[in-house]
N, CA and C of each residue as an Amber inpcrd file, in Angstrom:
protein
   468
-105.1950000 -98.1070000 -34.7710000-103.9020000 -97.3970000 -34.7980000
-103.9780000 -96.1100000 -35.7750000-104.8390000 -96.2980000 -36.8080000
-105.1090000 -95.1600000 -37.6990000-105.7170000 -94.0490000 -36.9330000
-106.5480000 -94.4070000 -36.1660000-107.3070000 -93.3040000 -35.2810000
-106.3920000 -92.5950000 -34.4680000-105.5190000 -93.3380000 -33.7380000
-104.5060000 -92.6760000 -32.8380000-103.5140000 -91.7270000 -33.6770000
-103.1770000 -92.1880000 -34.9210000-102.2580000 -91.3840000 -35.7680000
-102.9060000 -90.1490000 -36.1740000-104.1950000 -90.1090000 -36.4140000
-104.9420000 -89.0520000 -36.8830000-105.1300000 -88.1280000 -35.8660000
-105.5470000 -88.5280000 -34.6090000-105.6710000 -87.6950000 -33.5060000
-104.2080000 -87.0720000 -32.9710000-103.3320000 -87.9340000 -33.0710000
-101.8700000 -87.4330000 -32.7280000-101.4640000 -86.3060000 -33.8070000
-101.6820000 -86.4870000 -35.0660000-101.3870000 -85.6010000 -36.1270000
-102.2100000 -84.2850000 -35.9400000-103.5000000 -84.4210000 -35.6860000
-104.3870000 -83.3580000 -35.4130000-103.8490000 -82.6010000 -34.1710000
-103.4620000 -83.3130000 -33.1280000-102.9910000 -82.4950000 -31.8480000
-101.7000000 -81.8120000 -32.2340000-100.8110000 -82.4500000 -33.0160000
 -99.5000000 -81.7350000 -33.3310000 -99.8010000 -80.5050000 -34.0860000
-100.7500000 -80.5620000 -35.1960000-101.1140000 -79.3780000 -35.9180000
-101.7960000 -78.2670000 -35.0860000-102.6040000 -78.5790000 -34.0700000
-103.2990000 -77.7200000 -33.2350000-102.1430000 -76.9800000 -32.4980000
-101.2670000 -77.8020000 -31.7920000-100.2930000 -77.2210000 -30.9880000
 -99.2660000 -76.4190000 -31.7420000 -98.9770000 -76.6460000 -32.9720000
 -98.1320000 -75.9010000 -33.8910000 -98.8550000 -74.5860000 -34.1780000
-100.1830000 -74.6260000 -34.5070000-100.9860000 -73.3550000 -34.8090000
-101.0350000 -72.4520000 -33.5500000-101.2760000 -73.1610000 -32.5060000
-101.3210000 -72.3590000 -31.1690000-100.0950000 -71.6930000 -30.9150000
 -98.8830000 -72.2560000 -31.1750000 -97.6380000 -71.7890000 -30.8480000
 -97.2640000 -70.6580000 -31.8630000 -97.6630000 -70.8430000 -33.0830000
 -97.4660000 -69.9580000 -34.1120000 -98.1660000 -68.6530000 -33.8040000
 -99.4730000 -68.7820000 -33.4850000-100.4150000 -67.6130000 -33.1480000
 -99.7680000 -66.9530000 -31.9990000 -99.2590000 -67.6560000 -30.9000000
 -98.6440000 -66.9650000 -29.8000000 -97.4850000 -66.1160000 -30.1080000
 -96.6810000 -66.8320000 -30.9150000 -95.3330000 -66.1230000 -31.3750000
 -95.6550000 -64.8680000 -32.0930000 -96.6510000 -64.8260000 -32.8670000
 -97.0600000 -63.7320000 -33.7720000 -97.5850000 -62.7380000 -32.8720000
 -98.3410000 -63.0290000 -31.9140000 -99.1460000 -62.0770000 -30.9930000
 -98.0490000 -61.3470000 -30.1810000 -96.8530000 -62.0610000 -29.8810000
 -95.9810000 -61.4060000 -28.8990000 -95.0950000 -60.6420000 -29.5770000
 -95.0300000 -60.4880000 -30.9640000 -94.0950000 -59.6790000 -31.6580000
 -94.5030000 -58.2680000 -31.6490000 -93.7830000 -57.3310000 -31.0290000
 -94.1170000 -55.8640000 -31.0070000 -93.9600000 -55.2000000 -32.3400000
 -94.7130000 -54.2740000 -32.7160000 -94.5030000 -53.6320000 -34.1020000
 -93.1530000 -52.9170000 -33.9640000 -92.4600000 -52.7530000 -35.0330000
 -91.1990000 -52.0300000 -34.9710000 -91.5010000 -50.5710000 -34.9170000
 -90.4110000 -49.7190000 -34.5940000 -90.5530000 -48.3250000 -34.5380000
 -91.0020000 -47.7870000 -35.9150000 -91.8560000 -46.7880000 -35.9610000
 -92.0980000 -46.1360000 -37.1910000 -90.9600000 -45.4580000 -37.7760000
 -90.8150000 -45.7020000 -39.1430000 -89.7720000 -45.0550000 -39.8990000
 -90.1480000 -43.5890000 -40.0560000 -89.1850000 -42.6260000 -39.6220000
 -89.5430000 -41.3070000 -39.7750000 -89.4810000 -40.9380000 -41.3180000
 -90.3890000 -39.9770000 -41.6600000 -90.3500000 -39.5490000 -43.0270000
 -89.3510000 -38.4250000 -43.1990000 -88.2840000 -38.7040000 -44.0480000
 -87.0880000 -37.8350000 -44.1520000 -87.6290000 -36.4120000 -44.6410000
 -86.9920000 -35.4300000 -44.1370000 -87.1240000 -33.9370000 -44.4570000
 -86.4490000 -33.6970000 -45.8720000 -87.2060000 -33.0660000 -46.7840000
 -86.6020000 -32.7300000 -48.0480000 -86.1570000 -31.4180000 -48.1300000
 -85.2880000 -31.0300000 -49.0660000 -84.9050000 -29.6760000 -49.2240000
 -85.9190000 -28.7910000 -49.5890000 -86.8410000 -29.2550000 -50.5180000
 -87.9580000 -28.4370000 -50.9030000 -88.8510000 -28.0550000 -49.6380000
 -89.1190000 -29.1310000 -48.8420000 -90.0010000 -28.8460000 -47.5960000
 -89.1990000 -27.7910000 -46.7230000 -87.9550000 -28.0260000 -46.4920000
 -87.2910000 -27.0900000 -45.7620000 -87.4450000 -25.7010000 -46.3060000
 -87.1850000 -25.4540000 -47.6360000 -87.1670000 -24.0100000 -48.2310000
 -88.6110000 -23.5760000 -48.2650000 -89.6620000 -24.3130000 -48.4560000
 -91.0290000 -23.8400000 -48.2470000 -91.3790000 -23.5190000 -46.8490000
 -90.7160000 -24.2250000 -45.8100000 -90.9230000 -23.8300000 -44.4510000
 -90.4920000 -22.3620000 -44.0880000 -89.2270000 -22.1500000 -44.7080000
 -88.7060000 -20.9170000 -44.3700000 -89.4250000 -19.6940000 -45.1090000
 -89.9070000 -20.0500000 -46.2220000 -90.8410000 -19.0420000 -46.9770000
 -92.0210000 -18.8170000 -45.9790000 -92.6560000 -19.7520000 -45.5690000
 -93.8860000 -19.6620000 -44.7310000 -93.4920000 -18.9010000 -43.4250000
 -92.3460000 -19.0150000 -42.8370000 -91.9580000 -18.3770000 -41.6820000
 -91.8310000 -16.9230000 -41.9010000 -91.1780000 -16.6560000 -43.1080000
 -91.0970000 -15.1370000 -43.4900000 -92.5280000 -14.5620000 -43.6410000
 -93.4880000 -15.2550000 -44.3030000 -94.8540000 -14.7440000 -44.4310000
 -95.5130000 -14.5160000 -43.1360000 -95.3730000 -15.4150000 -42.1610000
 -96.1280000 -15.3100000 -40.9370000 -95.3300000 -14.1960000 -40.0580000
 -94.1250000 -14.2060000 -40.1330000 -93.2670000 -13.2310000 -39.2930000
 -93.6750000 -11.8300000 -39.7170000 -93.8200000 -11.4390000 -41.0210000
 -94.1620000 -10.1010000 -41.5330000 -95.5940000  -9.7450000 -41.3410000
 -96.4330000 -10.8880000 -41.2030000 -97.8650000 -10.5400000 -40.9010000
 -98.0750000 -10.1230000 -39.3900000 -97.1940000 -10.3120000 -38.6030000
 -97.1110000  -9.9670000 -37.3040000 -98.3810000 -10.5240000 -36.4300000
 -98.6890000 -11.6520000 -36.7510000 -99.9160000 -12.4170000 -36.0440000
 -99.3640000 -13.5870000 -35.2640000 -99.1900000 -13.3630000 -33.9210000
 -98.4660000 -14.2030000 -32.9900000 -98.9140000 -15.6220000 -33.0760000
-100.2590000 -15.9700000 -33.0250000-100.5540000 -17.4200000 -32.8570000
-100.0800000 -18.2870000 -34.1940000-100.3630000 -17.8160000 -35.4250000
 -99.8900000 -18.5610000 -36.5030000 -98.2560000 -18.5760000 -36.5610000
 -97.7050000 -17.5000000 -36.2040000 -96.1540000 -17.4950000 -36.1460000
 -95.6410000 -18.4850000 -35.2730000 -96.1040000 -18.4560000 -34.0420000
 -95.8160000 -19.2480000 -32.8550000 -96.0570000 -20.6950000 -33.2970000
 -97.0360000 -21.1340000 -34.0210000 -97.2740000 -22.3490000 -34.4680000
 -96.2380000 -23.0440000 -35.2420000 -95.3370000 -22.2480000 -35.7200000
 -94.1500000 -22.7880000 -36.4650000 -92.9630000 -23.3080000 -35.4420000
 -93.1800000 -23.0020000 -34.1650000 -92.1300000 -23.4460000 -33.2450000
 -92.4990000 -24.5950000 -32.4970000 -91.6750000 -25.6250000 -32.2920000
 -91.8640000 -26.6160000 -31.3760000 -92.0050000 -26.0090000 -29.9640000
 -92.7630000 -26.7560000 -29.0000000 -92.8550000 -26.2200000 -27.6830000
 -91.4770000 -26.5500000 -27.0010000 -90.4130000 -27.2850000 -27.7040000
 -89.1630000 -27.6120000 -27.1570000 -88.0900000 -26.5870000 -27.8350000
 -88.5630000 -25.5640000 -28.5920000 -87.7900000 -24.7170000 -29.2690000
 -86.8390000 -23.9420000 -28.3110000 -85.5470000 -23.6590000 -28.9330000
 -84.6690000 -22.7140000 -28.1640000 -84.2380000 -21.7750000 -29.1580000
 -84.1480000 -20.4160000 -28.7550000 -83.5260000 -19.3480000 -29.6280000
 -82.2730000 -18.9250000 -29.0220000 -81.2800000 -18.8090000 -29.9130000
 -79.9140000 -18.4030000 -29.6900000 -79.3780000 -19.1490000 -28.3970000
 -79.7090000 -20.4330000 -28.3400000 -79.0630000 -21.3000000 -27.4500000
 -79.4560000 -20.9770000 -25.9140000 -80.3770000 -19.9370000 -25.6830000
 -80.7920000 -19.5580000 -24.2810000 -82.2940000 -19.4970000 -24.0800000
 -83.0760000 -18.9790000 -25.0090000 -84.4510000 -18.6670000 -24.6730000
 -85.3360000 -19.8710000 -24.9800000 -86.0540000 -20.3830000 -23.9570000
 -87.0330000 -21.4610000 -24.1760000 -88.2360000 -20.8960000 -24.8730000
 -89.1180000 -21.8640000 -25.2870000 -90.4440000 -21.4050000 -26.0510000
 -91.1500000 -20.3700000 -25.2400000 -91.4270000 -20.4070000 -24.0350000
 -92.2090000 -19.4070000 -23.3530000 -91.6690000 -18.0260000 -23.4990000
 -90.2350000 -17.9620000 -23.3400000 -89.5760000 -16.7150000 -23.4810000
 -89.5790000 -16.1470000 -25.0110000 -89.5050000 -17.0870000 -25.9970000
 -89.5120000 -16.8100000 -27.4070000 -90.9600000 -16.0900000 -27.5620000
 -91.9780000 -16.6030000 -27.1300000 -93.4560000 -16.3580000 -27.3360000
 -93.4860000 -14.7570000 -26.7170000 -92.9320000 -14.6530000 -25.4820000
 -93.1410000 -13.3280000 -24.7740000 -92.4290000 -12.3360000 -25.6100000
 -91.2070000 -12.5600000 -26.0230000 -90.2710000 -11.5360000 -26.7780000
 -90.9490000 -11.2140000 -28.2150000 -91.7140000 -12.1470000 -28.7930000
 -92.2460000 -11.9370000 -30.1910000 -93.6200000 -11.1290000 -29.8910000
 -94.1770000 -11.3980000 -28.7930000 -95.3830000 -10.6710000 -28.4410000
 -95.1050000  -9.2510000 -28.1790000 -94.0010000  -8.9830000 -27.5290000
 -93.5980000  -7.5740000 -27.2630000 -93.2890000  -6.9020000 -28.3530000
 -92.4900000  -7.6390000 -29.3710000 -92.1510000  -7.0710000 -30.6950000
 -93.2130000  -6.6810000 -31.5240000 -94.3260000  -7.5310000 -31.4470000
 -95.5160000  -7.2260000 -32.2470000 -96.1430000  -5.9650000 -31.7800000
 -96.3970000  -5.8850000 -30.4120000 -97.1420000  -4.8590000 -29.8490000
 -96.5040000  -3.4800000 -30.1010000 -95.0850000  -3.5040000 -30.2220000
 -94.4230000  -2.1390000 -30.4980000 -94.1850000  -1.7900000 -31.9080000
 -94.5030000  -2.7640000 -32.8340000 -94.1210000  -2.5190000 -34.1750000
 -95.3120000  -2.2860000 -35.2500000 -95.0780000  -1.3240000 -36.0720000
 -96.1400000  -0.9260000 -37.0920000 -95.9280000  -2.0320000 -38.2210000
 -94.6730000  -2.2490000 -38.7330000 -94.5020000  -3.0000000 -39.8090000
 -93.1010000  -3.8200000 -39.7680000 -92.8960000  -4.7600000 -40.4950000
 -91.6870000  -5.5480000 -40.5520000 -91.4460000  -6.0420000 -41.9330000
 -90.2990000  -5.5940000 -42.5510000 -89.8440000  -6.2150000 -43.9000000
 -88.7950000  -7.1830000 -43.5160000 -88.9120000  -8.2940000 -44.0150000
 -87.8980000  -9.3290000 -43.8920000 -87.5430000 -10.0610000 -45.0940000
 -86.2700000 -10.0720000 -45.4100000 -85.7960000 -10.7720000 -46.5720000
 -84.7090000 -11.8270000 -46.0620000 -84.6510000 -12.8390000 -46.8910000
 -83.6550000 -14.0150000 -46.4240000 -83.1700000 -14.5570000 -47.7550000
 -82.0020000 -15.1880000 -47.5740000 -81.3260000 -15.9850000 -48.7310000
 -80.8010000 -17.1370000 -47.9570000 -81.2680000 -18.4110000 -48.4990000
 -80.7790000 -19.6800000 -48.0780000 -79.4790000 -19.9070000 -48.6310000
 -78.5090000 -20.2130000 -47.7020000 -77.2010000 -20.6350000 -48.2380000
 -77.0150000 -22.2330000 -48.3100000 -77.5070000 -22.9280000 -47.1720000
 -77.3120000 -24.1980000 -47.1140000 -78.6560000 -24.8540000 -46.5430000
 -78.9300000 -26.0730000 -47.0960000 -79.9970000 -26.9360000 -46.5400000
 -79.3860000 -28.3160000 -46.5060000 -79.3030000 -28.8830000 -45.2970000
 -78.8610000 -30.1230000 -44.9950000 -80.0090000 -31.0080000 -44.3590000
 -80.3140000 -32.0190000 -45.0640000 -81.5280000 -32.8690000 -44.6300000
 -81.0870000 -34.1190000 -44.1180000 -81.7810000 -34.5440000 -43.1260000
 -81.5980000 -35.8130000 -42.4030000 -82.9610000 -36.6490000 -42.2220000
 -82.8120000 -37.7190000 -41.7980000 -84.0820000 -38.5470000 -41.7090000
 -85.0520000 -37.9910000 -40.7850000 -84.6940000 -37.0950000 -39.7010000
 -85.6010000 -36.6440000 -38.7460000 -85.5270000 -35.2360000 -38.5940000
 -84.5990000 -34.3660000 -39.3070000 -84.6380000 -33.0860000 -39.2420000
 -83.9310000 -32.3770000 -40.3710000 -83.7800000 -31.0650000 -40.3870000
 -83.1890000 -30.3180000 -41.5020000 -82.5000000 -29.2450000 -40.7410000
 -81.2440000 -28.8050000 -41.2980000 -80.5860000 -27.6180000 -40.7700000
 -80.4780000 -26.7490000 -42.1060000 -80.8310000 -25.4550000 -41.8390000
 -80.9830000 -24.4330000 -42.9510000 -80.1610000 -23.2750000 -42.3150000
 -79.2820000 -22.8710000 -43.1610000 -78.4820000 -21.6290000 -42.7900000
 -78.6230000 -20.6000000 -43.9320000 -78.5480000 -19.4050000 -43.5640000
 -78.6400000 -18.3900000 -44.5230000 -78.4560000 -17.0230000 -43.9670000
 -78.7550000 -16.0500000 -44.6850000 -78.5390000 -14.6050000 -44.2700000
 -79.9230000 -13.8920000 -44.3340000 -80.1490000 -12.9310000 -43.4590000
 -81.4670000 -12.1590000 -43.3540000 -81.2370000 -10.6380000 -43.3090000
 -82.2090000  -9.9330000 -43.7410000 -82.0460000  -8.4060000 -43.5380000
 -83.6090000  -8.0100000 -43.1100000 -83.6600000  -7.4310000 -41.9780000
 -84.8790000  -6.9830000 -41.3520000 -84.9830000  -5.5500000 -41.2630000
 -86.0110000  -4.8910000 -41.5340000 -86.2790000  -3.4200000 -41.2670000
 -87.6850000  -3.4370000 -40.6210000 -87.5840000  -2.9160000 -39.3630000
 -88.6150000  -2.8010000 -38.4130000 -89.1100000  -1.3760000 -38.2200000
 -90.4000000  -0.9980000 -38.5350000 -90.8640000   0.3140000 -38.4020000
 -91.8330000   0.3310000 -37.1070000 -91.3230000   1.0490000 -36.0770000
 -92.1180000   1.1270000 -34.8380000 -93.3450000   1.8950000 -34.8840000
 -94.2350000   1.8010000 -33.9800000 -95.4910000   2.5240000 -33.9950000
 -95.3060000   3.8970000 -33.9090000 -94.2830000   4.3650000 -33.3060000
 -93.9020000   5.8140000 -33.2300000 -93.2130000   6.3910000 -34.4090000
 -93.0360000   5.5540000 -35.4050000 -92.2720000   5.9790000 -36.6610000
 -90.7920000   5.7900000 -36.6990000 -90.2150000   5.4790000 -35.6560000
 -88.7570000   5.1530000 -35.7610000 -88.4680000   3.8790000 -36.5460000
 -87.3970000   3.7560000 -37.2490000 -87.0630000   2.5820000 -38.1260000
 -85.7210000   1.9420000 -37.6470000 -85.7120000   0.7800000 -37.6270000
 -84.4950000   0.1140000 -37.3160000 -84.2270000  -0.9670000 -38.2970000
 -82.9440000  -0.9890000 -38.9230000 -82.6690000  -2.1030000 -39.8540000
 -81.4380000  -2.8790000 -39.2410000 -81.2880000  -4.1550000 -39.6280000
 -80.1120000  -4.9660000 -39.3850000 -80.1860000  -6.1830000 -40.1330000
 -79.0030000  -6.8140000 -40.2730000 -78.7930000  -8.0840000 -40.9870000
 -77.8610000  -8.8590000 -40.3280000 -77.8530000 -10.1560000 -40.7780000
 -76.9300000 -11.1430000 -40.2250000 -77.3040000 -12.5450000 -40.5760000
 -76.6070000 -13.4480000 -40.0060000 -76.5260000 -14.9240000 -40.3190000
 -77.8780000 -15.4360000 -39.5030000 -78.3910000 -16.4840000 -40.0700000
 -79.5090000 -17.1060000 -39.4120000 -79.3950000 -18.7390000 -39.6710000
 -79.7200000 -19.4920000 -38.6310000 -79.8100000 -20.8750000 -38.8800000
 -81.1310000 -21.4640000 -38.0840000 -81.7090000 -22.4390000 -38.7610000
 -82.8720000 -23.1170000 -38.1960000 -82.5510000 -24.5060000 -38.1690000
 -82.9040000 -25.2540000 -37.1670000 -82.9950000 -26.6280000 -37.1140000
 -84.5520000 -26.9950000 -37.0580000 -84.9350000 -27.7870000 -38.0100000
 -86.2380000 -27.9340000 -38.1430000 -86.4250000 -29.5340000 -37.9040000
 -87.6290000 -29.7970000 -37.1670000 -87.9380000 -31.1980000 -36.8450000
 -89.3300000 -31.4010000 -37.2420000 -89.6020000 -32.6900000 -37.4310000
 -91.0110000 -33.1630000 -37.8310000 -91.6710000 -33.5390000 -36.4710000
 -92.8330000 -32.8070000 -36.2810000 -93.8220000 -33.0880000 -35.2380000
 -95.1590000 -33.5100000 -36.0170000 -95.4160000 -34.8250000 -35.7260000
 -96.5750000 -35.3020000 -36.6210000 -96.2090000 -35.2760000 -38.0470000
 -97.0930000 -34.4120000 -38.8010000 -96.8600000 -34.3900000 -40.2260000
 -96.2330000 -33.0190000 -40.6260000 -95.7950000 -32.1680000 -39.6910000
 -95.4710000 -30.8540000 -40.1060000 -94.0440000 -30.5400000 -39.4780000
 -93.4360000 -29.6880000 -40.1310000 -92.0780000 -29.1890000 -39.5860000
 -92.3020000 -28.1180000 -38.5810000 -91.3900000 -28.2160000 -37.6550000
 -91.5210000 -27.0440000 -36.5230000 -89.9760000 -26.6350000 -36.3470000
 -89.8640000 -25.4330000 -35.9100000 -88.5980000 -25.0360000 -35.4780000
 -88.1570000 -25.5810000 -34.0650000 -86.9890000 -26.2490000 -34.0310000
 -86.4890000 -26.8430000 -32.8480000 -85.4220000 -25.8850000 -32.1890000
 -84.5580000 -25.2680000 -33.1550000 -83.6470000 -24.3430000 -32.8450000
 -83.5060000 -23.1990000 -33.7550000 -83.3810000 -22.0280000 -33.3400000
 -83.2250000 -20.8980000 -34.3320000 -82.1320000 -19.9900000 -33.6470000
 -81.1390000 -19.6890000 -34.4100000 -80.0870000 -18.8650000 -34.0740000
 -79.7780000 -17.6870000 -34.9520000 -79.6120000 -16.5890000 -34.5560000
 -79.3830000 -15.4510000 -35.5660000 -78.3890000 -14.4450000 -34.7300000
 -77.6720000 -13.7990000 -35.7230000 -76.8010000 -12.7630000 -35.1980000
 -76.9830000 -11.5290000 -35.9470000 -76.2990000 -10.5310000 -35.4770000
 -76.4960000  -9.1850000 -36.0720000 -75.1250000  -8.7430000 -36.5550000
 -74.9810000  -8.3750000 -37.7790000 -73.5950000  -7.9980000 -38.2120000
 -73.2180000  -6.6980000 -37.5940000 -71.9890000  -6.4760000 -37.3050000
 -71.5280000  -5.2580000 -36.5260000 -70.8630000  -4.3280000 -37.5590000
């Protein structure tokens, strides 16, 4: 009888371990928790945006944009790229100043709103200046922030 009890208990333990391992193996990992965007991170991003914009080097500048980016609720990434490429080709220099008014951070994005002033000197010498409001929606792609939406207006 002792033999049967030991075999029975051993079988129960084996079945329990087998069921436990199956239950553990079937549990899918939960979704990754996004790293929240901080105000400092958003502010540093806008600073980097300004540096790259005024250097007028298309590739580093466009690396700041998500391929899902939209400008002024109308232009998709490919059109944004084409427009900046045209701007760079016609421009001798750009001076760009900004002032951040609001940064709102969320777990998966940040909203940055501010004012800008831009002075563009064309290759022929003509100068154009304008200013207005600007807003960025920044998202995290991998470990870096990217522009998902950018909207700006020109004061009249």
